[in-house]
Each structure stands twice: as structure tokens, then as C-alpha cells.
Biopython code that builds the backbone (N, CA, C, O; Angstrom):
import numpy as np
from Bio.PDB.StructureBuilder import StructureBuilder

atoms = [
    (1, "MET", "N", (1.072, -1.133, -0.227)),
    (1, "MET", "CA", (0.059, -0.580, -0.474)),
    (1, "MET", "C", (1.021, 1.658, 0.160)),
    (1, "MET", "O", (0.636, 2.802, -0.080)),
    (2, "LYS", "N", (2.041, 1.188, 0.814)),
    (2, "LYS", "CA", (3.057, 2.045, 0.884)),
    (2, "LYS", "C", (3.590, 2.357, -0.720)),
    (2, "LYS", "O", (3.617, 3.511, -1.147)),
    (3, "THR", "N", (3.886, 1.533, -1.303)),
    (3, "THR", "CA", (4.270, 2.025, -2.581)),
    (3, "THR", "C", (3.206, 2.585, -3.523)),
    (3, "THR", "O", (3.322, 3.693, -4.046)),
    (4, "ASN", "N", (2.031, 1.668, -3.741)),
    (4, "ASN", "CA", (0.799, 2.651, -4.271)),
    (4, "ASN", "C", (1.217, 4.307, -4.076)),
    (4, "ASN", "O", (1.750, 5.040, -4.910)),
    (5, "ASN", "N", (0.797, 4.621, -2.718)),
    (5, "ASN", "CA", (0.796, 6.100, -2.558)),
    (5, "ASN", "C", (2.334, 6.739, -3.085)),
    (5, "ASN", "O", (2.460, 7.898, -3.478)),
    (6, "LEU", "N", (3.243, 5.936, -3.023)),
    (6, "LEU", "CA", (4.802, 6.602, -3.309)),
    (6, "LEU", "C", (4.423, 6.830, -4.547)),
    (6, "LEU", "O", (4.036, 7.982, -4.743)),
    (7, "ARG", "N", (4.396, 5.767, -5.889)),
    (7, "ARG", "CA", (4.355, 5.647, -7.300)),
    (7, "ARG", "C", (2.518, 7.184, -7.257)),
    (7, "ARG", "O", (2.851, 8.163, -7.925)),
    (8, "ARG", "N", (2.030, 7.242, -7.061)),
    (8, "ARG", "CA", (1.078, 8.218, -7.031)),
    (8, "ARG", "C", (1.877, 9.726, -7.104)),
    (8, "ARG", "O", (2.100, 10.549, -7.992)),
    (9, "THR", "N", (2.151, 9.612, -5.764)),
    (9, "THR", "CA", (2.845, 10.583, -5.983)),
    (9, "THR", "C", (3.917, 11.234, -6.297)),
    (9, "THR", "O", (4.272, 12.392, -6.080)),
    (10, "LEU", "N", (4.446, 10.261, -6.892)),
    (10, "LEU", "CA", (5.332, 10.419, -8.360)),
    (10, "LEU", "C", (4.687, 11.320, -9.529)),
    (10, "LEU", "O", (4.819, 12.461, -9.970)),
    (11, "LEU", "N", (3.938, 10.203, -9.775)),
    (11, "LEU", "CA", (3.075, 10.496, -10.765)),
    (11, "LEU", "C", (2.675, 12.080, -10.454)),
    (11, "LEU", "O", (3.108, 12.866, -11.296)),
    (12, "VAL", "N", (2.202, 12.438, -9.780)),
    (12, "VAL", "CA", (1.905, 13.634, -9.483)),
    (12, "VAL", "C", (3.185, 14.644, -10.029)),
    (12, "VAL", "O", (3.293, 15.080, -11.175)),
    (13, "LEU", "N", (3.973, 14.852, -9.064)),
    (13, "LEU", "CA", (4.995, 15.104, -9.632)),
    (13, "LEU", "C", (5.526, 15.539, -11.102)),
    (13, "LEU", "O", (5.592, 16.507, -11.860)),
    (14, "VAL", "N", (5.855, 14.181, -10.990)),
    (14, "VAL", "CA", (5.940, 13.986, -13.275)),
    (14, "VAL", "C", (4.897, 14.775, -13.853)),
    (14, "VAL", "O", (5.216, 15.214, -14.958)),
    (15, "ALA", "N", (3.775, 15.091, -13.473)),
    (15, "ALA", "CA", (2.432, 15.535, -14.182)),
    (15, "ALA", "C", (2.791, 17.020, -13.931)),
    (15, "ALA", "O", (2.568, 17.741, -14.903)),
    (16, "LEU", "N", (3.199, 17.513, -13.052)),
    (16, "LEU", "CA", (3.520, 19.456, -12.941)),
    (16, "LEU", "C", (4.695, 19.529, -12.961)),
    (16, "LEU", "O", (5.141, 20.609, -12.572)),
    (17, "LEU", "N", (5.585, 18.601, -13.347)),
    (17, "LEU", "CA", (7.035, 18.788, -13.810)),
    (17, "LEU", "C", (7.438, 19.111, -15.933)),
    (17, "LEU", "O", (8.326, 19.651, -16.593)),
    (18, "VAL", "N", (6.088, 18.345, -16.211)),
    (18, "VAL", "CA", (5.683, 18.833, -17.621)),
    (18, "VAL", "C", (4.558, 20.213, -17.475)),
    (18, "VAL", "O", (4.722, 21.432, -17.522)),
    (19, "ALA", "N", (3.811, 19.655, -17.351)),
    (19, "ALA", "CA", (3.005, 20.978, -17.220)),
    (19, "ALA", "C", (3.338, 21.814, -17.582)),
    (19, "ALA", "O", (3.368, 22.265, -18.726)),
    (20, "MET", "N", (3.842, 22.393, -16.094)),
    (20, "MET", "CA", (4.527, 23.638, -16.034)),
    (20, "MET", "C", (4.710, 24.470, -16.789)),
    (20, "MET", "O", (3.911, 25.370, -17.049)),
    (21, "PRO", "N", (6.314, 24.239, -17.503)),
    (21, "PRO", "CA", (6.899, 24.423, -18.465)),
    (21, "PRO", "C", (6.499, 24.589, -19.471)),
    (21, "PRO", "O", (7.125, 25.270, -20.284)),
    (22, "VAL", "N", (5.304, 24.014, -19.761)),
    (22, "VAL", "CA", (4.038, 24.370, -21.268)),
    (22, "VAL", "C", (3.223, 25.408, -20.691)),
    (22, "VAL", "O", (2.391, 25.897, -21.456)),
    (23, "GLY", "N", (3.277, 25.902, -19.393)),
    (23, "GLY", "CA", (2.134, 26.871, -19.111)),
    (23, "GLY", "C", (3.073, 28.550, -19.068)),
    (23, "GLY", "O", (2.635, 29.658, -19.377)),
    (24, "TRP", "N", (4.449, 28.173, -18.573)),
    (24, "TRP", "CA", (5.429, 29.399, -19.107)),
    (24, "TRP", "C", (5.592, 29.405, -20.186)),
    (24, "TRP", "O", (5.636, 30.600, -20.477)),
    (25, "VAL", "N", (5.783, 28.573, -21.458)),
    (25, "VAL", "CA", (6.383, 29.333, -22.926)),
    (25, "VAL", "C", (5.016, 29.690, -23.258)),
    (25, "VAL", "O", (5.002, 30.463, -24.216)),
    (26, "SER", "N", (3.138, 29.233, -22.536)),
    (26, "SER", "CA", (2.300, 30.164, -23.473)),
    (26, "SER", "C", (2.160, 31.751, -23.195)),
    (26, "SER", "O", (1.637, 32.582, -23.938)),
    (27, "ASP", "N", (2.969, 32.028, -21.502)),
    (27, "ASP", "CA", (2.706, 33.081, -20.821)),
    (27, "ASP", "C", (3.759, 33.991, -21.826)),
    (27, "ASP", "O", (3.570, 35.023, -22.471)),
    (28, "VAL", "N", (4.685, 33.313, -21.688)),
    (28, "VAL", "CA", (6.220, 34.227, -22.369)),
    (28, "VAL", "C", (5.345, 34.580, -24.356)),
    (28, "VAL", "O", (5.404, 35.716, -24.826)),
    (29, "HIS", "N", (4.779, 33.611, -25.021)),
    (29, "HIS", "CA", (4.916, 33.427, -26.011)),
    (29, "HIS", "C", (3.529, 34.656, -26.186)),
    (29, "HIS", "O", (3.550, 35.256, -27.260)),
    (30, "ALA", "N", (2.546, 34.978, -25.355)),
    (30, "ALA", "CA", (1.722, 35.642, -25.055)),
    (30, "ALA", "C", (2.258, 37.102, -25.237)),
    (30, "ALA", "O", (1.937, 37.913, -26.106)),
    (31, "GLN", "N", (3.192, 37.250, -24.162)),
    (31, "GLN", "CA", (3.758, 38.422, -23.934)),
    (31, "GLN", "C", (4.573, 38.706, -25.077)),
    (31, "GLN", "O", (4.487, 39.903, -25.350)),
    (32, "ALA", "N", (5.410, 38.014, -25.936)),
    (32, "ALA", "CA", (5.847, 38.161, -27.072)),
    (32, "ALA", "C", (5.179, 38.517, -28.485)),
    (32, "ALA", "O", (5.701, 39.243, -29.331)),
    (33, "THR", "N", (4.196, 38.016, -28.572)),
    (33, "THR", "CA", (3.538, 37.830, -29.741)),
    (33, "THR", "C", (3.866, 39.466, -30.526)),
    (33, "THR", "O", (4.035, 40.457, -29.815)),
    (34, "PRO", "N", (3.916, 39.540, -31.926)),
    (34, "PRO", "CA", (4.134, 40.808, -32.481)),
    (34, "PRO", "C", (2.612, 41.308, -32.704)),
    (34, "PRO", "O", (1.759, 40.616, -33.260)),
    (35, "GLY", "N", (2.450, 42.255, -32.331)),
    (35, "GLY", "CA", (1.343, 42.817, -32.473)),
    (35, "GLY", "C", (0.129, 43.211, -31.532)),
    (35, "GLY", "O", (-0.681, 44.094, -31.813)),
    (36, "ALA", "N", (0.106, 42.436, -30.368)),
    (36, "ALA", "CA", (-0.405, 42.225, -29.205)),
    (36, "ALA", "C", (0.207, 43.714, -28.645)),
    (36, "ALA", "O", (1.317, 44.231, -28.523)),
    (37, "GLN", "N", (-1.062, 44.042, -28.410)),
    (37, "GLN", "CA", (-0.698, 45.879, -27.468)),
    (37, "GLN", "C", (-1.644, 45.705, -26.180)),
    (37, "GLN", "O", (-2.872, 45.621, -26.200)),
    (38, "ALA", "N", (-0.722, 45.667, -24.946)),
    (38, "ALA", "CA", (-1.195, 45.789, -24.269)),
    (38, "ALA", "C", (-2.211, 47.311, -23.601)),
    (38, "ALA", "O", (-1.762, 48.338, -24.110)),
    (39, "PRO", "N", (-3.104, 47.525, -22.874)),
    (39, "PRO", "CA", (-3.714, 48.866, -22.938)),
    (39, "PRO", "C", (-2.855, 49.724, -22.365)),
    (39, "PRO", "O", (-2.132, 49.418, -21.417)),
    (40, "PRO", "N", (-2.895, 50.977, -22.975)),
    (40, "PRO", "CA", (-2.483, 52.134, -22.336)),
    (40, "PRO", "C", (-1.978, 52.642, -20.953)),
    (40, "PRO", "O", (-2.741, 53.397, -20.351)),
    (41, "ALA", "N", (-1.056, 52.395, -20.504)),
    (41, "ALA", "CA", (-1.336, 52.861, -18.714)),
    (41, "ALA", "C", (-1.329, 53.931, -18.714)),
    (41, "ALA", "O", (-0.468, 54.495, -19.389)),
    (42, "ALA", "N", (-2.360, 54.771, -17.899)),
    (42, "ALA", "CA", (-2.558, 55.397, -16.858)),
    (42, "ALA", "C", (-1.702, 56.838, -17.566)),
    (42, "ALA", "O", (-0.570, 56.610, -17.992)),
    (43, "GLY", "N", (-2.143, 58.026, -17.662)),
    (43, "GLY", "CA", (-1.233, 59.254, -17.835)),
    (43, "GLY", "C", (-0.018, 59.144, -19.056)),
    (43, "GLY", "O", (0.696, 60.137, -19.191)),
    (44, "LYS", "N", (0.193, 58.118, -19.821)),
    (44, "LYS", "CA", (0.705, 57.817, -20.992)),
    (44, "LYS", "C", (0.092, 58.706, -22.264)),
    (44, "LYS", "O", (-1.109, 58.813, -22.512)),
    (45, "MET", "N", (1.099, 59.273, -22.960)),
    (45, "MET", "CA", (0.564, 59.897, -23.865)),
    (45, "MET", "C", (-0.532, 59.145, -25.233)),
    (45, "MET", "O", (-0.357, 57.932, -25.347)),
    (46, "GLN", "N", (-1.096, 59.475, -25.757)),
    (46, "GLN", "CA", (-1.862, 58.693, -26.959)),
    (46, "GLN", "C", (-2.416, 60.118, -27.474)),
    (46, "GLN", "O", (-2.360, 61.242, -26.976)),
    (47, "GLN", "N", (-3.198, 59.422, -29.149)),
    (47, "GLN", "CA", (-3.265, 60.108, -30.101)),
    (47, "GLN", "C", (-4.546, 59.789, -30.508)),
    (47, "GLN", "O", (-4.966, 58.661, -30.252)),
    (48, "VAL", "N", (-5.270, 60.615, -31.121)),
    (48, "VAL", "CA", (-6.491, 60.202, -31.879)),
    (48, "VAL", "C", (-7.081, 60.909, -32.597)),
    (48, "VAL", "O", (-7.061, 62.132, -32.453)),
    (49, "GLU", "N", (-7.897, 60.164, -33.757)),
    (49, "GLU", "CA", (-7.773, 61.372, -34.873)),
    (49, "GLU", "C", (-9.470, 60.504, -35.609)),
    (49, "GLU", "O", (-9.854, 59.362, -35.860)),
    (50, "GLY", "N", (-9.983, 61.852, -35.690)),
    (50, "GLY", "CA", (-11.698, 61.025, -35.915)),
    (50, "GLY", "C", (-12.248, 62.167, -36.257)),
    (50, "GLY", "O", (-11.527, 63.156, -36.391)),
    (51, "LYS", "N", (-13.898, 62.257, -36.503)),
    (51, "LYS", "CA", (-14.644, 63.639, -36.806)),
    (51, "LYS", "C", (-15.715, 64.308, -35.804)),
    (51, "LYS", "O", (-16.140, 63.338, -35.176)),
    (52, "ILE", "N", (-16.083, 64.950, -35.538)),
    (52, "ILE", "CA", (-16.278, 64.946, -34.032)),
    (52, "ILE", "C", (-18.367, 65.069, -34.325)),
    (52, "ILE", "O", (-19.175, 65.722, -34.984)),
    (53, "LYS", "N", (-18.327, 63.892, -33.263)),
    (53, "LYS", "CA", (-20.315, 63.676, -33.812)),
    (53, "LYS", "C", (-21.084, 64.884, -33.241)),
    (53, "LYS", "O", (-21.905, 65.615, -33.796)),
    (54, "SER", "N", (-20.594, 64.897, -31.971)),
    (54, "SER", "CA", (-21.474, 66.016, -30.682)),
    (54, "SER", "C", (-20.102, 66.575, -30.204)),
    (54, "SER", "O", (-18.945, 66.164, -30.295)),
    (55, "LEU", "N", (-20.762, 67.810, -29.590)),
    (55, "LEU", "CA", (-19.541, 68.744, -28.524)),
    (55, "LEU", "C", (-20.771, 69.553, -27.693)),
    (55, "LEU", "O", (-21.814, 70.050, -28.120)),
    (56, "ASP", "N", (-20.205, 69.476, -26.306)),
    (56, "ASP", "CA", (-21.146, 69.864, -25.369)),
    (56, "ASP", "C", (-21.455, 71.850, -25.484)),
    (56, "ASP", "O", (-20.835, 72.672, -26.158)),
    (57, "PRO", "N", (-22.309, 72.000, -24.799)),
    (57, "PRO", "CA", (-22.507, 73.631, -25.169)),
    (57, "PRO", "C", (-21.828, 74.308, -24.759)),
    (57, "PRO", "O", (-21.680, 75.369, -25.366)),
    (58, "SER", "N", (-20.746, 73.979, -23.034)),
    (58, "SER", "CA", (-19.755, 74.277, -23.573)),
    (58, "SER", "C", (-18.252, 74.404, -24.080)),
    (58, "SER", "O", (-17.547, 75.350, -23.728)),
    (59, "GLY", "N", (-17.822, 73.440, -24.890)),
    (59, "GLY", "CA", (-17.368, 73.182, -25.743)),
    (59, "GLY", "C", (-15.896, 72.600, -24.861)),
    (59, "GLY", "O", (-14.727, 72.877, -25.130)),
    (60, "ARG", "N", (-16.344, 71.840, -23.901)),
    (60, "ARG", "CA", (-15.170, 71.195, -22.954)),
    (60, "ARG", "C", (-15.309, 69.571, -22.655)),
    (60, "ARG", "O", (-14.845, 68.885, -21.744)),
    (61, "MET", "N", (-16.399, 69.132, -24.153)),
    (61, "MET", "CA", (-16.677, 67.821, -23.893)),
    (61, "MET", "C", (-16.550, 67.329, -25.582)),
    (61, "MET", "O", (-16.967, 68.348, -26.134)),
    (62, "LEU", "N", (-16.282, 66.553, -26.465)),
    (62, "LEU", "CA", (-16.381, 66.453, -27.656)),
    (62, "LEU", "C", (-16.645, 64.408, -27.647)),
    (62, "LEU", "O", (-16.336, 63.566, -26.804)),
    (63, "THR", "N", (-17.131, 64.326, -28.606)),
    (63, "THR", "CA", (-17.279, 62.502, -28.369)),
    (63, "THR", "C", (-17.071, 62.539, -30.163)),
    (63, "THR", "O", (-17.570, 63.318, -30.975)),
    (64, "LEU", "N", (-16.351, 61.643, -30.330)),
    (64, "LEU", "CA", (-16.337, 61.589, -31.985)),
    (64, "LEU", "C", (-16.926, 60.603, -32.174)),
    (64, "LEU", "O", (-17.116, 59.803, -31.258)),
    (65, "GLU", "N", (-17.419, 60.379, -33.555)),
    (65, "GLU", "CA", (-18.271, 59.016, -34.590)),
    (65, "GLU", "C", (-17.714, 57.930, -33.597)),
    (65, "GLU", "O", (-18.446, 57.325, -32.814)),
    (66, "ASP", "N", (-16.311, 57.726, -33.698)),
    (66, "ASP", "CA", (-16.148, 55.757, -32.993)),
    (66, "ASP", "C", (-16.409, 56.221, -31.293)),
    (66, "ASP", "O", (-15.459, 56.052, -30.530)),
    (67, "GLY", "N", (-17.385, 56.655, -30.880)),
    (67, "GLY", "CA", (-17.647, 57.120, -29.313)),
    (67, "GLY", "C", (-17.065, 57.387, -28.790)),
    (67, "GLY", "O", (-17.538, 57.969, -27.814)),
    (68, "THR", "N", (-14.974, 57.243, -28.843)),
    (68, "THR", "CA", (-14.547, 58.037, -27.980)),
    (68, "THR", "C", (-14.689, 59.747, -27.574)),
    (68, "THR", "O", (-14.693, 60.586, -28.475)),
    (69, "GLN", "N", (-14.812, 60.161, -26.019)),
    (69, "GLN", "CA", (-15.021, 61.208, -25.484)),
    (69, "GLN", "C", (-14.207, 62.276, -24.752)),
    (69, "GLN", "O", (-14.426, 62.345, -23.543)),
    (70, "LEU", "N", (-13.342, 63.089, -25.247)),
    (70, "LEU", "CA", (-12.976, 63.725, -24.632)),
    (70, "LEU", "C", (-12.997, 65.100, -24.349)),
    (70, "LEU", "O", (-13.486, 66.032, -24.987)),
    (71, "THR", "N", (-12.026, 65.054, -22.660)),
    (71, "THR", "CA", (-12.045, 66.503, -22.093)),
    (71, "THR", "C", (-11.014, 67.184, -22.392)),
    (71, "THR", "O", (-9.823, 66.875, -22.433)),
    (72, "ILE", "N", (-11.737, 68.452, -22.669)),
    (72, "ILE", "CA", (-10.708, 69.636, -22.988)),
    (72, "ILE", "C", (-10.778, 70.945, -21.979)),
    (72, "ILE", "O", (-11.536, 71.912, -21.903)),
    (73, "PRO", "N", (-9.779, 70.563, -21.344)),
    (73, "PRO", "CA", (-9.503, 71.329, -20.224)),
    (73, "PRO", "C", (-8.862, 72.592, -20.135)),
    (73, "PRO", "O", (-7.716, 72.632, -20.581)),
    (74, "PRO", "N", (-9.482, 73.936, -19.522)),
    (74, "PRO", "CA", (-9.657, 75.285, -20.092)),
    (74, "PRO", "C", (-7.250, 75.307, -20.476)),
    (74, "PRO", "O", (-6.516, 75.770, -21.349)),
    (75, "SER", "N", (-7.127, 74.794, -19.642)),
    (75, "SER", "CA", (-5.491, 75.349, -20.599)),
    (75, "SER", "C", (-5.014, 74.779, -22.348)),
    (75, "SER", "O", (-3.970, 74.740, -22.999)),
    (76, "VAL", "N", (-5.961, 74.535, -22.492)),
    (76, "VAL", "CA", (-5.858, 74.179, -24.139)),
    (76, "VAL", "C", (-6.594, 74.748, -24.877)),
    (76, "VAL", "O", (-7.789, 74.823, -24.591)),
    (77, "ASN", "N", (-6.118, 75.277, -25.972)),
    (77, "ASN", "CA", (-6.956, 76.244, -26.863)),
    (77, "ASN", "C", (-6.629, 75.332, -27.765)),
    (77, "ASN", "O", (-5.555, 74.730, -27.754)),
    (78, "PRO", "N", (-7.981, 75.093, -29.020)),
    (78, "PRO", "CA", (-7.630, 74.201, -29.943)),
    (78, "PRO", "C", (-7.751, 74.887, -31.185)),
    (78, "PRO", "O", (-8.590, 75.728, -31.507)),
    (79, "ARG", "N", (-6.593, 74.312, -31.984)),
    (79, "ARG", "CA", (-6.113, 75.221, -33.380)),
    (79, "ARG", "C", (-7.492, 75.312, -34.217)),
    (79, "ARG", "O", (-8.113, 74.334, -34.632)),
    (80, "GLY", "N", (-7.691, 76.049, -34.310)),
    (80, "GLY", "CA", (-9.218, 75.644, -35.557)),
    (80, "GLY", "C", (-10.468, 75.669, -34.670)),
    (80, "GLY", "O", (-10.532, 75.693, -33.441)),
    (81, "THR", "N", (-11.473, 75.658, -35.612)),
    (81, "THR", "CA", (-13.111, 76.157, -35.223)),
    (81, "THR", "C", (-13.720, 75.007, -34.525)),
    (81, "THR", "O", (-14.156, 74.349, -35.470)),
    (82, "LEU", "N", (-14.127, 74.120, -33.035)),
    (82, "LEU", "CA", (-14.444, 72.812, -33.360)),
    (82, "LEU", "C", (-16.074, 73.453, -33.886)),
    (82, "LEU", "O", (-16.580, 74.547, -34.134)),
    (83, "LYS", "N", (-16.458, 72.064, -33.863)),
    (83, "LYS", "CA", (-17.950, 72.096, -34.894)),
    (83, "LYS", "C", (-18.182, 70.470, -34.913)),
    (83, "LYS", "O", (-17.265, 69.657, -34.800)),
    (84, "GLU", "N", (-19.089, 70.255, -35.020)),
    (84, "GLU", "CA", (-19.737, 68.615, -35.147)),
    (84, "GLU", "C", (-19.524, 68.569, -36.676)),
    (84, "GLU", "O", (-20.022, 69.407, -37.428)),
    (85, "GLY", "N", (-18.865, 67.689, -37.032)),
    (85, "GLY", "CA", (-18.668, 66.964, -38.208)),
    (85, "GLY", "C", (-16.999, 67.490, -38.691)),
    (85, "GLY", "O", (-16.577, 66.957, -39.717)),
    (86, "ALA", "N", (-16.129, 68.436, -38.029)),
    (86, "ALA", "CA", (-14.926, 68.492, -38.104)),
    (86, "ALA", "C", (-14.372, 68.043, -37.578)),
    (86, "ALA", "O", (-14.435, 68.176, -36.356)),
    (87, "ILE", "N", (-13.343, 67.102, -38.263)),
    (87, "ILE", "CA", (-11.530, 66.424, -38.808)),
    (87, "ILE", "C", (-11.449, 66.593, -37.208)),
    (87, "ILE", "O", (-12.300, 67.306, -36.676)),
    (88, "VAL", "N", (-10.316, 65.874, -36.295)),
    (88, "VAL", "CA", (-9.904, 66.465, -35.501)),
    (88, "VAL", "C", (-8.808, 65.241, -35.065)),
    (88, "VAL", "O", (-8.937, 64.019, -35.143)),
    (89, "LYS", "N", (-7.621, 66.110, -34.551)),
    (89, "LYS", "CA", (-6.503, 65.259, -34.463)),
    (89, "LYS", "C", (-6.219, 65.683, -33.040)),
    (89, "LYS", "O", (-5.950, 66.861, -32.804)),
    (90, "ALA", "N", (-6.276, 64.607, -31.906)),
    (90, "ALA", "CA", (-5.527, 65.115, -30.379)),
    (90, "ALA", "C", (-5.053, 64.408, -29.615)),
    (90, "ALA", "O", (-5.798, 63.545, -29.150)),
    (91, "SER", "N", (-4.178, 64.435, -29.330)),
    (91, "SER", "CA", (-3.043, 64.629, -28.013)),
    (91, "SER", "C", (-3.760, 64.506, -26.909)),
    (91, "SER", "O", (-4.356, 65.497, -26.486)),
    (92, "PHE", "N", (-3.869, 62.802, -25.982)),
    (92, "PHE", "CA", (-4.669, 62.796, -24.729)),
    (92, "PHE", "C", (-3.809, 62.023, -23.795)),
    (92, "PHE", "O", (-3.050, 61.187, -24.286)),
    (93, "GLU", "N", (-3.837, 62.204, -22.484)),
    (93, "GLU", "CA", (-3.965, 61.315, -21.326)),
    (93, "GLU", "C", (-4.578, 61.028, -20.338)),
    (93, "GLU", "O", (-5.062, 62.010, -19.776)),
    (94, "GLU", "N", (-4.879, 59.539, -19.607)),
    (94, "GLU", "CA", (-5.925, 59.416, -19.277)),
    (94, "GLU", "C", (-6.202, 59.259, -17.848)),
    (94, "GLU", "O", (-5.793, 58.235, -17.301)),
    (95, "ARG", "N", (-6.987, 60.335, -17.018)),
    (95, "ARG", "CA", (-6.967, 60.848, -15.931)),
    (95, "ARG", "C", (-7.798, 60.169, -15.139)),
    (95, "ARG", "O", (-8.620, 59.920, -16.021)),
    (96, "SER", "N", (-8.187, 59.736, -14.315)),
    (96, "SER", "CA", (-9.184, 59.199, -13.135)),
    (96, "SER", "C", (-10.291, 58.598, -14.440)),
    (96, "SER", "O", (-11.463, 58.827, -14.142)),
    (97, "GLY", "N", (-10.155, 58.020, -15.544)),
    (97, "GLY", "CA", (-10.841, 57.103, -16.199)),
    (97, "GLY", "C", (-11.357, 58.312, -17.729)),
    (97, "GLY", "O", (-11.781, 58.005, -18.843)),
    (98, "GLN", "N", (-11.126, 59.439, -17.228)),
    (98, "GLN", "CA", (-10.993, 60.658, -18.555)),
    (98, "GLN", "C", (-10.155, 60.789, -19.642)),
    (98, "GLN", "O", (-8.964, 61.010, -19.423)),
    (99, "LYS", "N", (-10.498, 60.708, -20.607)),
    (99, "LYS", "CA", (-9.436, 60.921, -22.401)),
    (99, "LYS", "C", (-9.197, 62.947, -21.797)),
    (99, "LYS", "O", (-10.127, 63.714, -22.046)),
    (100, "VAL", "N", (-8.145, 63.395, -21.195)),
    (100, "VAL", "CA", (-8.268, 64.631, -20.824)),
    (100, "VAL", "C", (-7.458, 64.992, -22.179)),
    (100, "VAL", "O", (-6.766, 64.179, -22.792)),
    (101, "VAL", "N", (-7.582, 65.840, -22.409)),
    (101, "VAL", "CA", (-6.956, 66.658, -24.330)),
    (101, "VAL", "C", (-5.986, 66.932, -23.934)),
    (101, "VAL", "O", (-5.993, 66.844, -22.706)),
    (102, "THR", "N", (-4.833, 67.324, -24.426)),
    (102, "THR", "CA", (-3.398, 68.247, -24.715)),
    (102, "THR", "C", (-2.382, 69.186, -25.369)),
    (102, "THR", "O", (-1.369, 69.855, -25.164)),
    (103, "SER", "N", (-3.533, 68.715, -26.535)),
    (103, "SER", "CA", (-3.400, 69.100, -27.541)),
    (103, "SER", "C", (-4.682, 68.871, -28.603)),
    (103, "SER", "O", (-5.413, 67.892, -28.449)),
    (104, "LEU", "N", (-4.858, 69.604, -29.434)),
    (104, "LEU", "CA", (-5.895, 69.430, -30.277)),
    (104, "LEU", "C", (-6.010, 70.200, -31.355)),
    (104, "LEU", "O", (-5.919, 71.409, -31.138)),
    (105, "GLU", "N", (-6.185, 69.857, -32.464)),
    (105, "GLU", "CA", (-6.001, 70.416, -34.216)),
    (105, "GLU", "C", (-7.194, 70.295, -35.156)),
    (105, "GLU", "O", (-7.474, 69.280, -35.794)),
    (106, "VAL", "N", (-7.536, 70.880, -35.163)),
    (106, "VAL", "CA", (-9.119, 70.861, -35.938)),
    (106, "VAL", "C", (-8.181, 70.817, -37.547)),
    (106, "VAL", "O", (-7.301, 71.551, -37.997)),
    (107, "GLN", "N", (-8.876, 69.581, -38.088)),
    (107, "GLN", "CA", (-7.904, 69.531, -39.461)),
    (107, "GLN", "C", (-8.753, 70.180, -41.257)),
    (107, "GLN", "O", (-8.436, 70.726, -42.313)),
    (108, "ALA", "N", (-10.243, 69.467, -40.354)),
    (108, "ALA", "CA", (-11.353, 69.460, -41.689)),
    (108, "ALA", "C", (-12.046, 69.870, -40.579)),
    (108, "ALA", "O", (-12.001, 69.773, -39.352)),
    (109, "GLY", "N", (-13.099, 70.660, -41.974)),
    (109, "GLY", "CA", (-14.795, 70.656, -41.419)),
    (109, "GLY", "C", (-15.819, 70.286, -42.596)),
    (109, "GLY", "O", (-15.724, 69.776, -43.712)),
    (110, "PRO", "N", (-16.738, 70.743, -41.878)),
    (110, "PRO", "CA", (-18.347, 70.049, -43.321)),
    (110, "PRO", "C", (-18.269, 71.789, -43.720)),
    (110, "PRO", "O", (-19.001, 72.255, -44.593)),
]
sb = StructureBuilder()
sb.init_structure("model")
sb.init_model(0)
sb.init_chain("A")
sb.init_seg("    ")
for serial, (resi, resn, name, xyz) in enumerate(atoms, 1):
    if name == "N":
        sb.init_residue(resn, " ", resi, " ")
    sb.init_atom(name, np.array(xyz, "f"), 0.0, 1.0, " ", f" {name:<3s}", serial, name[0])
structure = sb.get_structure()
């Protein structure tokens, strides 16, 4: 009976030793896969370009056609006239779950 327990224990250990490297290789492969992108870290500068779908009355929040919502702080003065249908190019940072614009350029409009 003692021999059976020893065999079972050895089989479990061997199975673990075989399975563990496979899991590690999968993790490493997923991290190294070209084209795979991790979500951007908070505070990291990002860019977006698109057509303005709507603009709030204060002019401090705009929504692009793809649903992206951008908050424009008072310190940012857009280059060009903001209006629905205009194409904009913006740099922004994620702050407290909001996309806060750091620079905004109007490229074209209706």
C-alpha cells in the first residue's frame, strides 16, 4: 500500500513538472507576440483622430463618431474652430478614467 501511494505521488510530481513549463511558454509567447498590445498605462500620452459627432454647449467635452469622449481642459486652446462634423487630431492622457486633451488640432470641417 505504501508503494502505491509513493507511485501516485511520483506520478503527480512528474505531471506537474511536465505541465508547468508548457504554461510558462504560453505566457512568454503571449507577451512576445508581435502586434499584441497591452492597454496603455494611465498618464501615457496617446493620439486619436476622427470626426466630431457631438460637442457639449460649454465646448469642453466632445464625442467622436467612434464613441471616443474627450475632455478639453481650459488650459488647451484648440487650433481651429470646433464644430460637429469637423475632423480633429488630439493628443490626450488618461486621468481618472477620462481622456484629457493635451493638444487639439482641427484638420477639416463641413
